[in-house]
All heavy atoms as an XYZ file, in Angstrom:
899
protein
N      33.030    -35.363    -20.667
C      33.979    -36.263    -21.317
C      33.803    -37.595    -20.655
O      33.192    -37.749    -19.635
C      35.426    -35.735    -21.077
C      35.675    -34.414    -21.778
C      37.020    -33.756    -21.451
O      37.010    -32.569    -21.280
N      38.072    -34.488    -21.251
N      34.239    -38.634    -21.337
C      34.064    -39.967    -20.784
C      34.084    -41.034    -21.881
O      34.558    -40.827    -22.963
N      33.536    -42.185    -21.489
C      33.548    -43.352    -22.420
C      32.362    -44.205    -22.100
O      31.715    -44.101    -21.026
C      34.792    -44.131    -22.247
N      32.048    -45.060    -23.067
C      30.930    -45.987    -22.933
C      31.407    -47.364    -23.497
O      32.008    -47.404    -24.551
C      29.731    -45.506    -23.678
C      28.458    -46.316    -23.422
C      27.267    -45.620    -24.087
O      26.906    -44.494    -23.740
O      26.680    -46.274    -24.975
N      31.163    -48.436    -22.755
C      31.538    -49.761    -23.262
C      30.472    -50.762    -22.895
O      29.739    -50.573    -21.879
C      32.854    -50.199    -22.779
C      32.967    -50.425    -21.300
C      34.399    -50.855    -20.901
C      34.496    -51.014    -19.377
N      35.835    -51.404    -18.997
N      30.332    -51.806    -23.665
C      29.368    -52.881    -23.445
C      30.135    -54.222    -23.362
O      30.870    -54.570    -24.339
C      28.303    -52.944    -24.527
O      27.594    -51.707    -24.591
C      27.293    -54.057    -24.190
N      30.018    -54.930    -22.273
C      30.631    -56.254    -22.094
C      29.578    -57.211    -21.654
O      28.869    -56.939    -20.672
C      31.781    -56.164    -21.045
C      32.356    -57.585    -20.850
C      32.871    -55.224    -21.500
N      29.384    -58.302    -22.415
C      28.364    -59.307    -22.121
C      26.969    -58.684    -21.924
O      26.261    -58.928    -20.966
C      28.769    -60.117    -20.882
N      26.649    -57.766    -22.921
C      25.349    -57.097    -22.904
C      25.104    -56.149    -21.688
O      23.957    -55.834    -21.392
C      24.169    -58.059    -23.053
C      24.127    -58.674    -24.408
O      24.603    -58.078    -25.375
N      23.663    -59.911    -24.521
N      26.209    -55.771    -20.982
C      26.073    -54.902    -19.835
C      26.827    -53.595    -20.234
O      28.026    -53.595    -20.468
C      26.659    -55.479    -18.555
C      26.622    -54.487    -17.447
C      25.975    -56.749    -18.180
N      26.053    -52.498    -20.289
C      26.636    -51.253    -20.684
C      27.119    -50.454    -19.472
O      26.394    -50.276    -18.482
C      25.634    -50.364    -21.467
C      26.199    -49.045    -21.967
C      25.289    -48.363    -22.997
C      23.989    -47.901    -22.399
N      23.239    -47.045    -23.357
N      28.358    -49.987    -19.544
C      28.988    -49.151    -18.446
C      29.358    -47.842    -19.101
O      30.048    -47.797    -20.124
C      30.185    -49.867    -17.871
O      29.782    -51.077    -17.291
C      30.748    -48.917    -16.790
N      28.927    -46.780    -18.477
C      29.245    -45.404    -18.982
C      30.076    -44.696    -17.910
O      29.721    -44.663    -16.760
C      27.981    -44.640    -19.251
C      28.192    -43.358    -19.932
C      26.885    -42.725    -20.381
C      27.153    -41.450    -21.186
N      25.964    -40.857    -21.713
N      31.234    -44.129    -18.358
C      32.102    -43.329    -17.473
C      31.933    -41.865    -17.846
O      32.140    -41.508    -18.985
C      33.581    -43.756    -17.562
O      33.648    -45.158    -17.324
C      34.431    -43.034    -16.611
N      31.526    -41.014    -16.901
C      31.391    -39.597    -17.095
C      32.476    -38.855    -16.296
O      32.592    -39.047    -15.108
C      30.029    -39.131    -16.592
C      28.919    -39.600    -17.478
O      29.020    -39.578    -18.711
N      27.850    -40.091    -16.888
N      33.287    -38.068    -17.035
C      34.389    -37.299    -16.467
C      33.997    -35.831    -16.618
O      33.823    -35.401    -17.751
C      35.686    -37.645    -17.159
C      36.134    -39.102    -17.147
C      37.377    -39.256    -17.960
C      36.329    -39.584    -15.726
N      33.886    -35.145    -15.571
C      33.554    -33.713    -15.647
C      34.741    -32.868    -15.278
O      35.324    -33.047    -14.184
C      32.372    -33.335    -14.662
C      31.092    -34.044    -15.071
O      30.747    -33.985    -16.224
N      30.436    -34.655    -14.136
N      35.166    -31.954    -16.202
C      36.320    -31.108    -16.050
C      35.942    -29.695    -16.109
O      34.978    -29.273    -16.824
C      37.325    -31.365    -17.213
C      38.048    -32.689    -17.185
C      37.502    -33.816    -17.747
C      39.350    -32.777    -16.607
C      38.217    -35.027    -17.671
C      40.026    -33.939    -16.619
C      39.490    -35.069    -17.161
O      40.166    -36.257    -17.141
N      36.724    -28.856    -15.466
C      36.676    -27.436    -15.720
C      37.896    -27.170    -16.629
O      39.062    -27.398    -16.165
C      36.766    -26.581    -14.402
C      36.953    -25.110    -14.731
C      35.557    -26.776    -13.581
N      37.690    -26.814    -17.855
C      38.740    -26.626    -18.853
C      39.036    -25.177    -19.037
O      38.123    -24.355    -19.175
C      38.420    -27.283    -20.180
C      38.419    -28.778    -20.070
O      39.329    -29.383    -19.572
N      37.335    -29.398    -20.556
N      40.324    -24.786    -19.105
C      40.764    -23.427    -19.353
C      41.639    -23.411    -20.585
O      42.807    -23.756    -20.502
C      41.519    -22.883    -18.125
C      40.613    -22.974    -16.898
C      41.941    -21.430    -18.375
C      41.333    -22.693    -15.586
N      41.052    -23.025    -21.750
C      41.833    -22.944    -22.948
C      42.473    -21.550    -23.098
O      41.879    -20.554    -22.685
C      40.774    -23.228    -24.047
C      39.513    -22.676    -23.468
C      39.587    -22.894    -21.994
N      43.612    -21.536    -23.717
C      44.257    -20.246    -24.107
C      44.503    -20.346    -25.631
O      45.492    -20.958    -26.046
C      45.604    -20.025    -23.357
C      46.280    -18.739    -23.848
C      45.342    -20.002    -21.845
N      43.557    -19.820    -26.421
C      43.546    -20.045    -27.845
C      43.953    -18.771    -28.567
O      43.488    -17.675    -28.243
C      42.169    -20.498    -28.288
C      41.618    -21.752    -27.654
C      40.202    -22.052    -28.179
C      42.494    -22.935    -27.902
N      44.784    -18.986    -29.566
C      45.112    -17.900    -30.499
C      44.194    -18.087    -31.674
O      43.944    -19.194    -32.139
C      46.600    -17.974    -30.898
C      47.612    -17.770    -29.807
C      48.965    -17.995    -30.311
C      47.443    -16.461    -29.145
N      43.735    -16.912    -32.250
C      42.852    -17.023    -33.421
C      43.474    -16.253    -34.565
O      44.071    -15.227    -34.412
C      41.473    -16.439    -33.096
C      40.668    -17.190    -32.122
C      39.299    -16.663    -31.911
O      39.029    -15.497    -32.144
N      38.401    -17.522    -31.442
N      43.267    -16.815    -35.724
C      43.716    -16.128    -36.980
C      42.482    -15.980    -37.865
O      41.859    -16.957    -38.245
C      44.726    -17.039    -37.657
C      45.097    -16.569    -39.039
C      46.107    -15.416    -38.979
N      46.568    -15.187    -40.308
C      46.831    -13.956    -40.777
N      46.654    -12.928    -40.021
N      47.271    -13.810    -42.010
N      42.115    -14.724    -38.132
C      40.944    -14.478    -38.980
C      41.410    -14.527    -40.404
O      42.504    -14.148    -40.746
C      40.443    -12.977    -38.704
C      40.114    -12.714    -37.229
S      38.668    -13.611    -36.625
C      37.399    -12.664    -37.396
N      40.482    -15.023    -41.237
C      40.734    -15.046    -42.688
C      39.358    -15.010    -43.391
O      38.302    -15.332    -42.824
C      41.533    -16.232    -43.125
C      40.847    -17.575    -42.932
C      40.188    -18.182    -43.956
C      40.897    -18.235    -41.681
C      39.572    -19.406    -43.791
C      40.233    -19.404    -41.513
C      39.572    -20.034    -42.583
N      39.390    -14.590    -44.673
C      38.157    -14.513    -45.412
C      37.168    -13.530    -44.733
O      37.601    -12.600    -44.058
N      35.905    -13.785    -44.909
C      34.897    -12.892    -44.330
C      34.233    -13.680    -43.211
O      33.369    -14.474    -43.353
C      33.823    -12.533    -45.422
C      32.755    -11.664    -44.756
C      34.483    -11.823    -46.561
N      34.760    -13.470    -41.943
C      34.171    -14.042    -40.762
C      34.748    -15.388    -40.331
O      34.459    -15.895    -39.255
N      35.643    -15.999    -41.120
C      36.253    -17.300    -40.674
C      37.387    -17.061    -39.737
O      38.121    -16.094    -39.856
C      36.663    -18.109    -41.897
C      35.526    -18.626    -42.732
C      35.064    -17.934    -43.848
C      34.887    -19.790    -42.277
C      34.017    -18.431    -44.608
C      33.844    -20.256    -43.068
C      33.404    -19.625    -44.208
N      37.598    -18.018    -38.877
C      38.717    -17.935    -37.954
C      39.282    -19.347    -37.604
O      38.458    -20.293    -37.444
C      38.377    -17.200    -36.651
C      37.160    -17.736    -35.958
C      36.851    -17.063    -34.663
N      36.352    -15.721    -34.887
C      36.061    -14.857    -33.969
N      36.117    -15.192    -32.697
N      35.614    -13.677    -34.248
N      40.551    -19.510    -37.602
C      41.242    -20.698    -37.137
C      41.656    -20.425    -35.671
O      42.020    -19.288    -35.407
C      42.495    -20.989    -37.990
C      42.221    -21.559    -39.331
C      43.549    -21.607    -40.155
C      41.570    -22.945    -39.332
N      41.597    -21.444    -34.860
C      42.013    -21.257    -33.474
C      42.744    -22.454    -32.975
O      42.418    -23.587    -33.327
C      40.852    -20.971    -32.585
C      39.663    -21.959    -32.649
C      38.423    -21.530    -31.948
O      38.224    -20.325    -31.780
O      37.628    -22.415    -31.570
N      43.775    -22.225    -32.120
C      44.486    -23.352    -31.565
C      45.284    -22.831    -30.345
O      45.556    -21.610    -30.231
C      45.454    -23.910    -32.572
N      45.642    -23.720    -29.450
C      46.393    -23.343    -28.250
C      46.224    -24.400    -27.167
O      45.539    -25.328    -27.270
N      47.031    -24.186    -26.088
C      47.017    -25.150    -24.988
C      45.764    -25.038    -24.145
O      45.134    -23.997    -24.098
C      48.248    -24.776    -24.213
C      48.425    -23.304    -24.486
C      48.009    -23.130    -25.848
N      45.432    -26.105    -23.472
C      44.334    -26.118    -22.521
C      44.692    -26.953    -21.350
O      45.269    -28.053    -21.470
C      43.054    -26.728    -23.240
C      41.889    -26.874    -22.342
C      40.651    -27.328    -23.089
O      40.039    -26.547    -23.790
N      40.248    -28.612    -22.956
N      44.334    -26.525    -20.176
C      44.494    -27.310    -18.950
C      43.068    -27.595    -18.394
O      42.206    -26.725    -18.454
C      45.367    -26.567    -17.886
C      45.656    -27.487    -16.722
C      44.753    -25.297    -17.453
C      46.698    -26.942    -15.746
N      42.905    -28.831    -17.985
C      41.591    -29.231    -17.396
C      41.742    -29.776    -16.025
O      42.699    -30.518    -15.675
N      40.848    -29.416    -15.091
C      40.816    -29.866    -13.741
C      39.607    -30.762    -13.530
O      38.471    -30.387    -13.732
C      40.794    -28.677    -12.751
C      42.002    -27.792    -12.937
C      41.888    -26.628    -13.725
C      43.188    -28.029    -12.369
C      42.996    -25.763    -13.869
C      44.295    -27.236    -12.503
C      44.171    -26.088    -13.304
N      39.873    -32.034    -13.088
C      38.824    -32.995    -12.908
C      37.982    -32.604    -11.695
O      38.528    -32.435    -10.618
C      39.401    -34.367    -12.696
C      38.444    -35.524    -12.534
C      37.641    -35.712    -13.877
C      39.154    -36.788    -12.222
N      36.698    -32.447    -11.887
C      35.728    -32.079    -10.860
C      35.134    -33.310    -10.245
O      35.096    -33.489     -9.014
C      34.628    -31.142    -11.356
C      33.627    -30.817    -10.314
C      35.234    -29.892    -11.923
N      34.660    -34.237    -11.103
C      34.117    -35.528    -10.604
C      34.183    -36.556    -11.730
O      34.296    -36.257    -12.874
C      32.693    -35.398     -9.964
C      31.688    -35.005    -10.938
O      31.567    -35.472    -12.052
N      30.853    -34.031    -10.548
N      34.126    -37.820    -11.274
C      34.167    -38.941    -12.270
C      33.265    -40.038    -11.680
O      33.429    -40.432    -10.521
C      35.585    -39.423    -12.374
N      32.356    -40.478    -12.498
C      31.392    -41.544    -12.125
C      31.254    -42.592    -13.157
O      31.235    -42.334    -14.318
C      30.040    -40.947    -11.781
C      30.133    -39.838    -10.674
C      28.811    -39.626    -10.011
C      28.891    -38.512     -9.015
N      29.314    -38.878     -7.767
N      31.126    -43.860    -12.729
C      30.773    -44.960    -13.571
C      29.320    -45.293    -13.341
O      28.878    -45.323    -12.164
C      31.572    -46.265    -13.215
C      32.810    -46.319    -14.006
O      33.091    -45.579    -14.896
N      33.668    -47.288    -13.642
N      28.566    -45.493    -14.429
C      27.157    -45.895    -14.290
C      26.919    -47.192    -15.040
O      27.185    -47.272    -16.243
C      26.197    -44.796    -14.836
C      24.812    -45.037    -14.603
C      23.920    -43.881    -14.937
C      22.475    -44.166    -14.568
N      21.580    -43.087    -14.919
N      26.461    -48.166    -14.335
C      26.093    -49.486    -14.907
C      24.648    -49.771    -14.504
O      24.354    -49.912    -13.330
C      27.041    -50.622    -14.381
O      28.370    -50.302    -14.638
C      26.711    -51.941    -15.071
N      23.789    -49.734    -15.480
C      22.342    -49.877    -15.166
C      21.918    -48.674    -14.354
O      22.159    -47.534    -14.736
N      21.332    -48.925    -13.183
C      20.948    -47.826    -12.290
C      21.977    -47.573    -11.188
O      21.745    -46.746    -10.295
C      19.542    -48.096    -11.701
O      19.599    -49.309    -10.949
N      23.063    -48.376    -11.181
C      24.081    -48.196    -10.183
C      25.109    -47.195    -10.617
O      25.656    -47.318    -11.693
C      24.806    -49.556     -9.885
C      23.813    -50.553     -9.277
O      22.923    -50.223     -8.549
N      24.026    -51.805     -9.617
N      25.440    -46.252     -9.691
C      26.473    -45.216    -10.015
C      27.519    -45.310     -8.958
O      27.246    -45.342     -7.740
C      25.797    -43.865    -10.031
C      26.667    -42.771    -10.617
C      25.902    -41.514    -10.863
O      25.674    -40.760     -9.887
O      25.576    -41.220    -12.054
N      28.788    -45.230     -9.373
C      29.946    -45.373     -8.492
C      30.884    -44.185     -8.700
O      31.194    -43.843     -9.855
C      30.722    -46.656     -8.758
O      29.833    -47.758     -8.710
C      31.820    -46.855     -7.749
N      31.379    -43.609     -7.642
C      32.374    -42.549     -7.740
C      33.709    -43.198     -8.003
O      34.200    -44.062     -7.244
C      32.455    -41.767     -6.400
C      33.362    -40.536     -6.505
O      34.327    -40.560     -7.272
O      33.028    -39.576     -5.783
N      34.354    -42.787     -9.112
C      35.697    -43.331     -9.519
C      36.701    -42.269     -9.696
O      37.736    -42.446    -10.334
C      35.532    -44.188    -10.836
C      34.717    -45.443    -10.609
C      34.957    -43.360    -11.931
N      36.518    -41.129     -9.032
C      37.452    -39.980     -9.235
C      38.852    -40.375     -8.798
O      39.845    -39.942     -9.407
C      36.985    -38.794     -8.406
C      37.776    -37.563     -8.618
C      37.236    -36.356     -7.875
C      38.126    -35.103     -8.115
N      37.647    -34.002     -7.387
N      39.026    -41.235     -7.793
C      40.391    -41.590     -7.311
C      41.118    -42.432     -8.383
O      42.328    -42.562     -8.255
C      40.276    -42.366     -6.013
O      39.561    -43.560     -6.211
N      40.438    -42.900     -9.426
C      41.068    -43.725    -10.446
C      41.706    -42.827    -11.524
O      42.392    -43.315    -12.445
C      40.041    -44.641    -11.131
O      39.533    -45.526    -10.169
N      41.436    -41.519    -11.491
C      41.864    -40.603    -12.556
C      42.703    -39.494    -11.967
O      42.517    -39.023    -10.834
C      40.664    -40.004    -13.276
C      39.853    -41.011    -13.991
C      38.774    -41.611    -13.416
C      40.207    -41.405    -15.297
C      38.071    -42.577    -14.087
C      39.525    -42.345    -16.004
C      38.407    -42.943    -15.410
N      43.620    -38.998    -12.776
C      44.446    -37.885    -12.386
C      43.620    -36.598    -12.446
O      42.686    -36.481    -13.182
C      45.684    -37.724    -13.321
C      46.601    -38.947    -13.188
C      47.843    -38.813    -14.069
C      48.714    -40.093    -13.893
N      49.770    -40.114    -14.879
N      43.988    -35.623    -11.523
C      43.162    -34.487    -11.415
C      43.421    -33.383    -12.447
O      42.637    -32.440    -12.588
C      43.324    -33.859    -10.002
O      44.742    -33.579     -9.774
C      42.888    -34.828     -8.948
N      44.552    -33.484    -13.203
C      44.871    -32.454    -14.245
C      45.071    -33.136    -15.567
O      45.644    -34.207    -15.660
C      46.147    -31.739    -13.811
C      46.580    -30.719    -14.884
C      45.966    -30.977    -12.491
N      44.537    -32.474    -16.591
C      44.614    -32.982    -18.009
C      45.156    -31.858    -18.871
O      44.694    -30.723    -18.743
C      43.238    -33.448    -18.455
C      43.246    -33.947    -19.873
O      44.235    -34.540    -20.284
O      42.245    -33.670    -20.606
N      46.119    -32.165    -19.746
C      46.656    -31.185    -20.734
C      46.240    -31.590    -22.111
O      46.321    -32.768    -22.482
C      48.130    -31.103    -20.617
C      48.666    -30.555    -19.332
C      49.077    -31.404    -18.303
C      48.668    -29.146    -19.091
C      49.553    -30.897    -17.094
C      49.126    -28.661    -17.870
C      49.520    -29.516    -16.887
N      45.772    -30.634    -22.927
C      45.348    -30.917    -24.275
C      45.678    -29.695    -25.140
O      46.104    -28.662    -24.699
C      43.867    -31.234    -24.285
O      43.116    -30.194    -23.735
N      45.422    -29.865    -26.469
C      45.697    -28.802    -27.446
C      44.581    -28.676    -28.429
O      44.601    -29.333    -29.465
C      47.044    -29.083    -28.141
C      47.603    -27.893    -28.809
C      48.437    -27.042    -28.133
C      47.326    -27.643    -30.140
C      48.962    -25.932    -28.773
C      47.818    -26.519    -30.815
C      48.683    -25.699    -30.117
N      43.581    -27.879    -28.120
C      42.428    -27.683    -29.026
C      42.818    -27.042    -30.344
O      43.698    -26.164    -30.396
C      41.452    -26.778    -28.275
C      41.928    -26.804    -26.844
C      43.361    -27.107    -26.868
N      42.201    -27.524    -31.413
C      42.363    -26.974    -32.769
C      40.956    -26.829    -33.328
O      40.153    -27.739    -33.318
C      43.155    -27.916    -33.647
C      44.517    -28.218    -33.038
C      43.236    -27.388    -35.076
C      45.246    -29.384    -33.644
N      40.627    -25.602    -33.797
C      39.258    -25.389    -34.241
C      39.108    -24.436    -35.375
O      40.049    -23.764    -35.837
N      37.881    -24.352    -35.918
C      37.481    -23.489    -37.004
C      36.121    -22.869    -36.583
O      35.243    -23.579    -36.065
C      37.323    -24.308    -38.273
C      36.821    -23.527    -39.516
C      37.856    -22.511    -39.943
C      36.522    -24.502    -40.639
N      36.031    -21.585    -36.773
C      34.828    -20.869    -36.455
C      34.366    -19.913    -37.526
O      35.109    -19.646    -38.477
N      33.181    -19.438    -37.346
C      32.623    -18.469    -38.275
C      31.853    -17.392    -37.457
O      30.995    -17.738    -36.667
C      31.698    -19.071    -39.303
C      31.171    -18.076    -40.322
C      32.030    -17.582    -41.313
C      29.893    -17.617    -40.225
C      31.525    -16.630    -42.186
C      29.369    -16.655    -41.111
C      30.218    -16.186    -42.120
O      29.748    -15.240    -42.985
N      32.180    -16.150    -37.696
C      31.462    -15.014    -37.046
C      30.655    -14.268    -38.068
O      31.200    -13.835    -39.082
C      32.505    -14.030    -36.433
C      31.975    -12.827    -35.742
C      31.123    -13.182    -34.513
C      33.141    -11.901    -35.316
N      29.376    -14.192    -37.851
C      28.472    -13.414    -38.776
C      28.570    -11.908    -38.544
O      29.104    -11.479    -37.465
C      27.024    -13.849    -38.559
O      26.597    -13.451    -37.248
C      26.839    -15.372    -38.744
N      28.029    -11.123    -39.431
C      28.112     -9.669    -39.284
C      27.327     -9.195    -38.078
O      27.564     -8.135    -37.519
C      27.569     -8.997    -40.549
C      28.515     -9.149    -41.701
C      27.944     -8.507    -42.968
C      28.920     -8.727    -44.148
N      28.432     -8.112    -45.346
N      26.312     -9.987    -37.635
C      25.473     -9.570    -36.487
C      26.185     -9.838    -35.168
O      25.713     -9.419    -34.093
C      24.160    -10.333    -36.495
O      24.393    -11.703    -36.253
N      27.316    -10.520    -35.182
C      28.049    -10.830    -33.968
C      27.870    -12.238    -33.426
O      28.506    -12.666    -32.539
N      26.849    -12.974    -34.000
C      26.703    -14.319    -33.617
C      27.645    -15.186    -34.385
O      27.979    -14.920    -35.550
C      25.254    -14.797    -33.911
C      24.285    -14.356    -32.879
C      23.515    -13.185    -33.149
C      24.128    -14.981    -31.702
C      22.636    -12.716    -32.191
C      23.229    -14.511    -30.721
C      22.485    -13.365    -31.003
N      28.103    -16.298    -33.797
C      29.061    -17.196    -34.466
C      28.874    -18.620    -33.981
O      28.175    -18.891    -33.030
N      29.596    -19.487    -34.616
C      29.613    -20.906    -34.208
C      31.010    -21.441    -34.515
O      31.756    -20.899    -35.369
C      28.528    -21.718    -34.926
C      28.588    -21.623    -36.391
C      29.265    -22.583    -37.147
C      27.877    -20.652    -37.069
C      29.309    -22.521    -38.505
C      27.867    -20.511    -38.467
C      28.580    -21.472    -39.183
N      31.383    -22.467    -33.769
C      32.705    -23.068    -33.951
C      32.695    -24.564    -33.652
O      31.767    -25.040    -32.997
C      33.808    -22.321    -33.211
C      33.623    -22.315    -31.731
O      32.726    -22.975    -31.178
O      34.379    -21.600    -31.045
N      33.679    -25.208    -34.094
C      33.920    -26.595    -33.819
C      35.389    -26.820    -33.454
O      36.225    -26.185    -34.072
N      35.641    -27.611    -32.488
C      37.009    -27.873    -32.013
C      37.242    -29.372    -31.841
O      36.392    -30.077    -31.314
C      37.296    -27.192    -30.665
C      37.327    -25.765    -30.684
C      37.709    -25.251    -29.317
N      37.368    -23.834    -29.196
C      36.972    -23.252    -28.144
N      36.899    -23.920    -26.969
N      36.698    -21.983    -28.115
N      38.436    -29.775    -32.216
C      38.949    -31.103    -31.849
C      39.923    -30.884    -30.712
O      40.814    -30.037    -30.813
C      39.577    -31.805    -33.093
C      40.292    -33.079    -32.722
C      39.777    -34.122    -32.008
C      41.624    -33.434    -33.085
N      40.738    -35.112    -31.912
C      41.849    -34.700    -32.570
C      42.580    -32.812    -33.855
C      43.016    -35.394    -32.767
C      43.800    -33.511    -34.001
C      43.983    -34.774    -33.504
N      39.780    -31.624    -29.638
C      40.606    -31.437    -28.458
C      41.294    -32.703    -28.103
O      40.824    -33.544    -27.315
C      39.780    -30.929    -27.223
C      40.699    -30.580    -26.061
C      38.926    -29.756    -27.622
N      42.477    -32.995    -28.756
C      43.227    -34.235    -28.352
C      44.006    -34.005    -27.092
O      44.654    -32.990    -26.894
C      44.208    -34.365    -29.571
C      44.411    -32.997    -30.094
C      43.123    -32.233    -29.808
N      43.870    -34.953    -26.204
C      44.597    -34.890    -24.900
C      45.983    -35.497    -25.009
O      46.218    -36.415    -25.776
N      46.925    -34.866    -24.278
C      48.265    -35.300    -24.229
C      48.703    -35.990    -22.961
O      49.774    -36.515    -22.824
C      49.235    -34.158    -24.561
C      49.029    -33.573    -25.932
C      48.713    -32.277    -26.125
C      49.255    -34.372    -27.025
C      48.546    -31.775    -27.378
C      49.081    -33.863    -28.311
C      48.676    -32.561    -28.474
N      47.804    -35.936    -21.953
C      48.112    -36.552    -20.694
C      47.486    -37.910    -20.503
O      46.376    -38.155    -21.022
C      47.530    -35.659    -19.528
O      48.057    -34.393    -19.602
N      48.164    -38.783    -19.791
C      47.582    -40.022    -19.359
C      46.675    -39.681    -18.132
O      47.164    -39.172    -17.159
C      48.678    -41.048    -18.951
C      48.030    -42.331    -18.391
O      46.916    -42.605    -18.600
N      48.867    -43.078    -17.692
N      45.370    -39.907    -18.335
C      44.440    -39.479    -17.265
C      44.224    -40.610    -16.213
O      43.601    -40.340    -15.185
C      43.080    -39.052    -17.833
C      42.391    -40.155    -18.641
C      43.267    -37.775    -18.701
C      41.021    -39.833    -19.032
N      44.715    -41.834    -16.471
C      44.538    -42.909    -15.469
C      45.606    -42.823    -14.407
O      46.772    -42.591    -14.674
C      44.705    -44.280    -16.222
C      43.654    -44.592    -17.234
C      42.380    -45.109    -16.573
O      42.205    -45.238    -15.436
N      41.450    -45.474    -17.477
N      45.169    -43.125    -13.177
C      46.132    -43.196    -12.117
C      47.037    -44.448    -12.217
O      48.247    -44.377    -11.968
C      45.422    -43.202    -10.714
C      45.021    -41.835    -10.221
C      46.214    -40.923     -9.890
O      47.342    -41.406     -9.710
O      45.944    -39.700     -9.798
N      46.411    -45.569    -12.602
C      47.157    -46.781    -12.713
C      46.576    -47.586    -13.928
O      45.525    -47.276    -14.399
C      47.039    -47.711    -11.505
O      45.666    -48.023    -11.264
C      47.647    -47.063    -10.237
N      47.303    -48.560    -14.380
C      46.762    -49.398    -15.519
C      47.095    -48.805    -16.841
O      48.103    -48.166    -17.060
N      46.229    -49.074    -17.803
C      46.403    -48.668    -19.173
C      46.555    -47.175    -19.341
O      45.967    -46.401    -18.584
C      45.221    -49.189    -20.009
N      47.316    -46.792    -20.363
C      47.439    -45.380    -20.674
C      46.166    -44.959    -21.450
O      45.777    -45.529    -22.433
C      48.677    -45.146    -21.583
O      49.819    -45.571    -20.858
C      48.856    -43.738    -21.976
N      45.541    -43.874    -20.965
C      44.323    -43.372    -21.512
C      44.396    -41.833    -21.650
O      44.819    -41.227    -20.682
C      43.088    -43.815    -20.661
O      43.076    -45.166    -20.475
C      41.778    -43.339    -21.281
N      43.940    -41.310    -22.797
C      43.931    -39.838    -22.919
C      42.560    -39.477    -23.410
O      41.862    -40.229    -24.106
C      45.018    -39.449    -23.951
N      42.196    -38.218    -23.071
C      40.899    -37.681    -23.565
C      41.041    -37.343    -25.040
O      42.152    -36.943    -25.493
C      40.542    -36.427    -22.769
C      39.997    -36.714    -21.396
O      39.090    -37.606    -21.263
N      40.448    -36.051    -20.409
N      39.956    -37.451    -25.771
C      39.910    -37.047    -27.178
C      38.464    -36.607    -27.434
O      37.530    -37.439    -27.450
C      40.262    -38.270    -28.060
C      40.488    -37.858    -29.488
O      40.529    -36.719    -29.842
N      40.530    -38.889    -30.346
N      38.268    -35.295    -27.593
C      36.924    -34.697    -27.533
C      36.695    -33.870    -28.790
O      37.616    -33.248    -29.290
C      36.751    -33.865    -26.273
C      35.455    -33.198    -26.240
C      37.014    -34.687    -25.032
N      35.435    -33.811    -29.253
C      35.025    -32.883    -30.268
C      33.932    -32.014    -29.671
O      33.051    -32.484    -28.998
C      34.468    -33.639    -31.496
C      34.193    -32.639    -32.647
C      35.214    -32.147    -33.386
C      32.906    -32.303    -32.933
C      34.977    -31.275    -34.435
C      32.597    -31.440    -33.973
C      33.649    -30.903    -34.753
N      34.118    -30.698    -29.862
C      33.185    -29.721    -29.268
C      32.532    -28.858    -30.371
O      33.200    -28.496    -31.356
C      33.927    -28.774    -28.332
C      34.585    -29.415    -27.170
C      35.505    -28.493    -26.380
O      35.974    -27.492    -26.913
N      35.739    -28.768    -25.099
N      31.236    -28.521    -30.132
C      30.555    -27.590    -31.000
C      30.118    -26.422    -30.116
O      29.686    -26.686    -28.978
C      29.368    -28.265    -31.671
C      29.648    -29.387    -32.665
C      28.324    -30.018    -33.142
C      30.421    -28.833    -33.861
N      30.223    -25.179    -30.614
C      29.812    -24.062    -29.775
C      29.134    -22.994    -30.566
O      29.247    -22.887    -31.803
N      28.340    -22.193    -29.871
C      27.657    -21.041    -30.362
C      28.068    -19.881    -29.501
O      28.151    -20.030    -28.270
C      26.139    -21.208    -30.365
C      25.406    -19.977    -30.837
C      25.704    -22.392    -31.169
N      28.326    -18.719    -30.111
C      28.758    -17.593    -29.256
C      28.243    -16.245    -29.866
O      27.737    -16.246    -30.983
C      30.301    -17.573    -29.178
C      30.996    -17.343    -30.477
C      31.321    -16.093    -30.938
C      31.426    -18.475    -31.223
C      31.979    -15.896    -32.150
C      32.070    -18.305    -32.432
C      32.344    -17.057    -32.883
N      28.354    -15.236    -29.014
C      28.028    -13.850    -29.446
C      29.200    -13.021    -29.099
O      29.628    -12.955    -27.941
C      26.801    -13.347    -28.841
C      26.443    -11.957    -29.238
C      25.925    -11.709    -30.533
C      26.666    -10.843    -28.444
C      25.622    -10.442    -30.915
C      26.401     -9.595    -28.819
C      25.815     -9.347    -30.082
O      25.541     -8.108    -30.515
N      29.734    -12.272    -30.041
C      30.890    -11.422    -29.819
C      30.430     -9.994    -29.667
O      29.777     -9.436    -30.491
C      31.890    -11.447    -31.021
C      33.126    -10.614    -30.779
C      34.164    -10.894    -31.844
O      34.526    -11.992    -32.085
N      34.700     -9.829    -32.454
N      30.787     -9.400    -28.482
C      30.465     -8.034    -28.184
C      31.634     -7.180    -28.633
O      32.750     -7.426    -28.239
C      30.181     -7.805    -26.671
C      29.038     -8.715    -26.228
C      29.920     -6.364    -26.327
C      28.895     -8.800    -24.725
N      31.338     -6.177    -29.467
C      32.427     -5.294    -29.939
C      32.112     -3.879    -29.473
O      31.007     -3.383    -29.427
C      32.467     -5.262    -31.477
O      31.206     -4.871    -32.015
C      32.786     -6.660    -31.977
N      33.216     -3.206    -29.110
C      33.115     -1.774    -28.708
C      33.205     -0.881    -29.920
O      34.006     -1.112    -30.783
N      32.381      0.205    -29.933
C      32.437      1.133    -31.072
C      32.603      2.480    -30.568
O      32.243      2.882    -29.576
C      31.165      1.014    -31.904
C      31.002     -0.330    -32.592
C      29.846     -0.328    -33.549
C      29.775     -1.693    -34.199
N      28.762     -1.768    -35.196
């Protein structure tokens, strides 16, 4: 997660690395389709700003916990392979001070579902 901005032709990229724990409920419909949604908590592992070749640790500028609510759509094939996409809007202000900022992420995934017979 993170952001990128350019000011006066100088690009700065902020990378925020979280361990996210979603608790999603799924509703199956049709043949293989599923809707999913639920709360997610994220724990900030590290945060770095990169400008050119200079990298700075900025973890102290961000809160260590983030709350969000993923909403997604997936498809499971008959072979057990599937794919999904999620929009993850954040509800927490992640900045320690200054402007109010929230995470807003789109995720794509591929998975394999193991079923017991």
